[in-house]
N, C-alpha and C positions, 0 to 999 in steps of 0.2 A: 587403463590399468586395472592389473591385477591386486589383488589386495593386499600380497606379497609387493607388487612391490611397492602401492601404499605404501605398505610398514617399512620399508626399505628408504624411501622417503622423510621420515620421521623418526630416525631410531635417534636412539639414546646419545648423549656426544659421549658416553663411556664406548659406546659400540663405534662409534665413527673414531674417537682415537686408535681401536684397535684392529683399523681397518689395514694398518702400515704406513712405511716412515712414508712415501710417496703422498701420501694422502695430508701430513702433517706438514709439505711441504707445499701443497694447494692450499691450505688452511693459512700459514705464515705468508705466503706471496698474498693472497685478498689481505690480508690484515695491513699488507704497509701499503698497498693499494690505499686501501680505505674504502668507505661504503659508498664516496663518489663516485667512484668509477664503475661499480653496480649500478651507483642510481642513474647515471648516464648513455649506459648501454641501453638501457631500454625506455629513456628518458623522463622517468620520475621521481619521482620523490623517496630519501629512507622510508619515508612511513605509508606510502605506496606498492610496497615492494611487497605488503605482506597478503596478497593476492592469492590466491594461489591457479588461475589465468588468467595470462596478460592480455591484455584486450587485444582484440584482432583488427580494428582499427581507432584513432583517435576521439574517446568518447567527448559530447556534447556537454554532457552532465557527468555531477559525481556523487548525487544525491537524490533523493527522491525522499517524497511526505505523501503519500496515499491515501487519502479520506474518501473511505470505504463507507456508505449509507445503507445498512443493513437494513432489509426487506424489501429494497428496490422503489426507491422514488420515480412520482410518476412524472411522465416527460410529455403528459398531456398538460398540468398545471402546472409546469415550471417551464421548459424550453422549446416546447412542441407544437407549435400554434396550429391550432385548425378552425377558421373561423366560419368556415361551410357545417360547418358539425351542430351548428345554433340551429339550422332548417333541418335536423334531423330525432331535434328532440323527443325523446321518447318512444322512436322508431325501432325497428329490430336491425339488427348488424345484418346486413346481406347476409346469404352464405357463399355468394362470391366472393369477397370478402374472407371470409372466413377459411373457403376453401378447403374444409376436413381437418383445419389445426387443431391440434387436442386440445383440452379445457380442464382444468385443477378439478378437483372433486368437490372441493369449495362452491362452482357454477355450474356442473354439469347437468347437475339436476332442475338449473332452473328453468321455468315455461316458456321464457323471452330473455333475450340479451340485449335491453333497451340503451339506445344510444343515448349516455350524459356528458352532456359539451361541459367543456371548464367553465365554471360559474365564474373566474378569474378574469383579470382584466389582464390587456397584454401589450406593451409597449419597441416599437423597434429602435432600437438602441444602437448608438459608436457609431464608426465609417461603414462597420460589415452591415448595420440594417438588422442585425439579428434579433426574434422581439424577443422578450425575456416575460414574466409572468409579475405582476405587481406584489405577488409575495417575497420576490426577491430583489429590493431596490437599490443595496450596496453594487451584485453585480451587475444592474443596469450600464454601472459605470463602468463595465472591466471587461466590455464584449471583446475590444481590440483590443485585449490583452492576453484574450484565450483561446485555444484552439476548442473548438464545440462537435462534437461525434456524433451525428441526429438520428446516426444506422447503423449502432450496438445490436450486436443479435446473438444468440447460445439458443442452446438445444436445452439446458437447465430449463424444468417450467417448475421446479420446488427450493425452497430456501437449501436446506440441506444439500445439493448436489451445485446446485447454481455457484453458490460461496464459493465453495470447493474447488470449480473452474475458473471463479475468477481468480481466485489466488494463488493456485498451486498449476491450472490448465489442465484437470482431469476431475472430472465428478467423483471419482472415485476418492475418498478421504487417507491422509498417507505422507502424499508425496510433499515434495518439497515446496512451500511459496515463493512468492517473485522474492521477496525478502531476503529468504536463506540463499537463493541463487545468487542474487548480487552480492551480498558476502560472501560465498563461497568464491564469485569469479575478481570481485574488486577488492575487497581484506579491508583495512580496518586504517580507519585518516587518525585515532586518538588512542593511544594504547588507556587509557584512565575512564572509555565510555563503550557500552557494546558496542559494536558496529550495526546491529541490527536491534527496535527498539518499538513496541508495539503499547498503543495504550488503549484502553475505553472510555469514551466520556459518556457522561451523564445526562440523555437526554432531559428537558424541561417535562415534556410529557411521557409518561411511560403504560399508557394505554393497551401496548401488544408490541410489546419486545419479544425478537426473535431470540433464544440460544445460539450462543455464539462461544467455542472455545479453545484451549491450544494448540488445536490438530489445523487451525488456520491459518499458525503461523510456525510450525514445527518446521525440522530441517530434513522431516521426510528420511531417504533414505542416505542424505549428507551428512556429516559426522556433526552432531551434535552443537561443535561449537557454532553451526549457522541458525542456529534456534534463532527465534526471539527474544530478550530479555523482558519481561512484561513488568510496564511500571503502572505503579498503582495511581488513579485522579484524584484520590484522599489520602490523608497521611502520611505517615513517611510513602518514598513512591517507590521504593524495595521493603519488601521486609526485613528487619535484624540490620540496616544497614548503618546502624548507633552500636557500638559494644555492649555490653549487659555492665550493671552495675557492678562493678570490684572490678569487672574487669578492665586493665587495662592497655592499649594497644601495643607494647613489648610483650604482654601475654598474648595478646592475638595473634601477634607476630611468631610466636614458638610456635603455637597449634599448630600454625598453616605449616608450618616448617615440616612439623612430625608428621602431618597430613602427607604433603606434598611425598617427603621419605620416603611411608609408606605407600603411596600411588607409584611412584617410580621403581618399588621393586615390581610391584605388579606389573606393568607397563613394562622391565626388562624381561619379565618370564613368561606374560604373555602376547605380547605385543598388541594389547587394545587398545585400537587408536580409541574409542571410547575414554579408556583413563588419560589418556595428556590429553581429550576435552577437560575432564574433569580438572586436573591440575592447571589447566589454564584459566577454569571457570572460576577457580579457589582466586588465584591472584589476581583476576577482574574484580572479582568480588572485592577483596582487601583494598585496591586500589578505588575500587567507588567510592569507599567510605571516604573518603574526601570531595570526591568528583563530585559527589551528585548532592550533595548539600547545598554545593556552591551552585549547580546548574538549574535547584527547582527556585533558588531563593530571586524571586522578581525586583528588589526592594534598590537592585542596579537598573532596573527598565525606566526610563520619563515616562513622565506622567502623561506626555504626550502619543507616547507609545503604548502606556495603556487604555489609554482613550481609545485607541486606534481597532482597537482588539473588541469595544464595546463594551454594558454596565456587566454580561455575563463576567466576564474578566478577574470580580471580586469574587466569584460563586467556584464552592470548590468544585474539584473534579466536571466542573462545566466543559464546553469545546470549544469556545472559548481560550480558559485556560491551557486545555491539552497541545492548542495550537500555538499559540506562544510559547509552551513548552518545547515544538516540537523545531521550531524556529532559531532557540538559543542552541537544541541539540545539531541541528544542521551547521550552527556555525562552532560547534564544537567541535565537527565534523562527524557527526554519526552519519552514516549511509543510509540509511532508510528506515522511514519513519513512518509506522502504523499507525492510523487512527482509526474507529469503527466508532459509528453513530450510530441509535440504534432507534426503533420504530418509526420507518418507514414502510410499515406493513399494512396501507392503508384499504384495508378491504369493505371498512363503514365507516362514515363519521370522516368523510376528507374536511370538510368545514372546520371542526374539532379538534383535527390534527393535524392536517399538514401548515397553518399559520404556523402552529408549535417549534414543527420543524424547521419549516427554514426562519426564523429566527433566531432559530440557534444556531446556525450555520452563517447564514450570509453576509452577518459584518466580518466575520472571524477569518471568512475566505477571503475576501476584497481584500484586510488588514495583513493578510499573511503576501499578498500578492506586493502589496504597498511595500510593504517592513522588509523581504528579501531584496525588492528592487531597490529601494536607501540605502541598502548595504551593503548593494553589488555581489548579491550572494545571488539573485533571480538566475541570471546567466547558468550558474551551475547548477543549479536547483531542478528536479522536477518535480510541477503539484498535479494528484490526480484527485479527481471527484466522481465520483459516479456508485450504482449499486450492481445487483448480481441481476436486472432485468429490472422492464418496465412494467405497464402497470394497461390492463386495456380500458377501451372507450367507452365498452357497454358497462352496465350499474352491475356491483354484487348487492342485492335487498333489494329494499328500498330505493325511489327513486323522486328524486323533487327540485324544484329550480334555486334549491337552497343549499341541499345536499346528496349525498352521493355516496358508494363504494368503489374498488377497482381493484378487478381478481389479477392476479401475474401472468404477465403478458412477456414470452422470452424472445418472438421475433422482432421485435426495435424496440431502442430505447437509449436515450442520451447520455453521455457523460462528456466531461471535458479536461483540458489539460492544457498550464499555462509553466511556462519556464523554459530554459534553454534548450536549443537544438531545432524549437519548434516556429510555424509564422507565426507567427500572432494576427487574433484574428478573423481568421480561417474558418468556416462553418462547410464542415462533410457530415455528404449524405443527404439523401430526403426518404420521408415517408411518406405515404397513399393520404388521403384527405380523411380516413379512421385513424391513422398513426397507428396501423395493425401489421403492414407490412411495407418492407425495407423497398423503393421503387428505383432508390438511383445509388451507386459509392456504398455499398457493406462493410459493414467490418466486423468480424468473426472474435472472441474472445482470443483465441490465436493469432491474429495481425496483430492483433492490439499487444500482445506480449512480445509479439517477434518490433513491434516499432519500437516499445520501451526498452528490450535490447538492445538496438538498434541504437539508440539514445546516450545509452552507458556504457558504448564499445565493443559489440559483440554480436557475432553473428547465431542468431538465434541456431541453424543449426550446427555449430558447432562449437556453443557453449555446453559440454557435455560430461555425463557423471557413469560411471561404470557399474551396474549397476543388473544382477539377475542375469548375465550377458550379454543385455542389452547399452547402445549407449542411449542414456535416458537424457532429456533434455525437455527445460519445461514446457514447449508449444505441443509437444510430443511425436506423432506416428502423421498427423494428419497433415497435408498442406496447409501452407501457411505464408504470409505473405506480409513483409514491411509497408506503411502506408505510406509513403514516399512525401502527397500529397500535403500531408502533412507537417512537413520534415524543412526547414528553413534552406 
């Protein structure tokens, strides 16, 4: 679609009425038929007509809650049990295992690469027999509800390109993220809340947090309306959500009408789609003045629900609070909720940092699955948990039986998903004894993206947007496959 075609699709009402009497007749007929006729033709409700691209097949889920652990969780200490490594303690990583794979500058200068077996105990859990670390006692009970992807892999070895690839499908920042693509495709289910929301939870331990910013949740070359709305995790969820002292709602409405009139003049003159986005955002902001305070009010939640999410539910900005807020958003029709939890970059002091990280997320993740399930929302919601890469079997820096560090490792790591359309309890993929290479059923980041789009009702090859002369897509130009073994 050319920019001119895009503009014509978004022409103003005044332009529409100027195009001829036949168009007026069509409009009148549509009005007589009513919205129900339009909805029935696509099989969707009125509120689901707002997407830009019709689904290619019936969607398995309507919502996504993506929990990104910034820094790269250690698969070796959480989900990828390697007991044979106890026999390799402090021995060098064999060159036949590394096989010339590149290293980061943090460890490339080390004289040795000593093997660091996990100091944590593992237990085989559930009917599927998934091995889970003692650091995750609540997730131990959820293994049959979850799909584990143990052979994820990526090319990116440093945080910035790796997070960008995981979120946008490209190591170079500036592309639309998965949430923006979801907004573009499916559109809104609630006129009073954003389609795509992002929150950054506050970790208990802040020893080594990674820099993250709005580039990760931007709309890239998609229209600006598909960028995420950032909710703050302390204080008012959105700045200026309340009217300033002395400014009434009537005055606020009048001011907004004046701004919209000026923006309409600009749009009529230039046809700039971003001007239309600005008009929509002003209107949404006005409506959110009523919807957001109610959304963020936990007083309506029962004590049992609050207790389900754990003690941190009372802690402002905690992961537990953001996850409960995500559930409330999904309940109210928000399409895509992204939560970032920082400080998983454990180059050192795994013993001092990893337990804090796991305490932050373990009970809230389990609670989210339970909570959505008991409300009948799990079948239409996809939950994603993971980071941008994994960690090395060898220690970075000093090694002892009670502590070590781990460097970045892109060749294999573990993620999990839960919710609608998945074959719950599946354990997919295997790594070698060193958790260094994939030996069975690899999943590249592109494959992961293609599979998520499949669950949302889209063929990843056909969900495209014309930009710079190309049909751009989330999965890019390299081959990507749908991991059908994960799907129900």
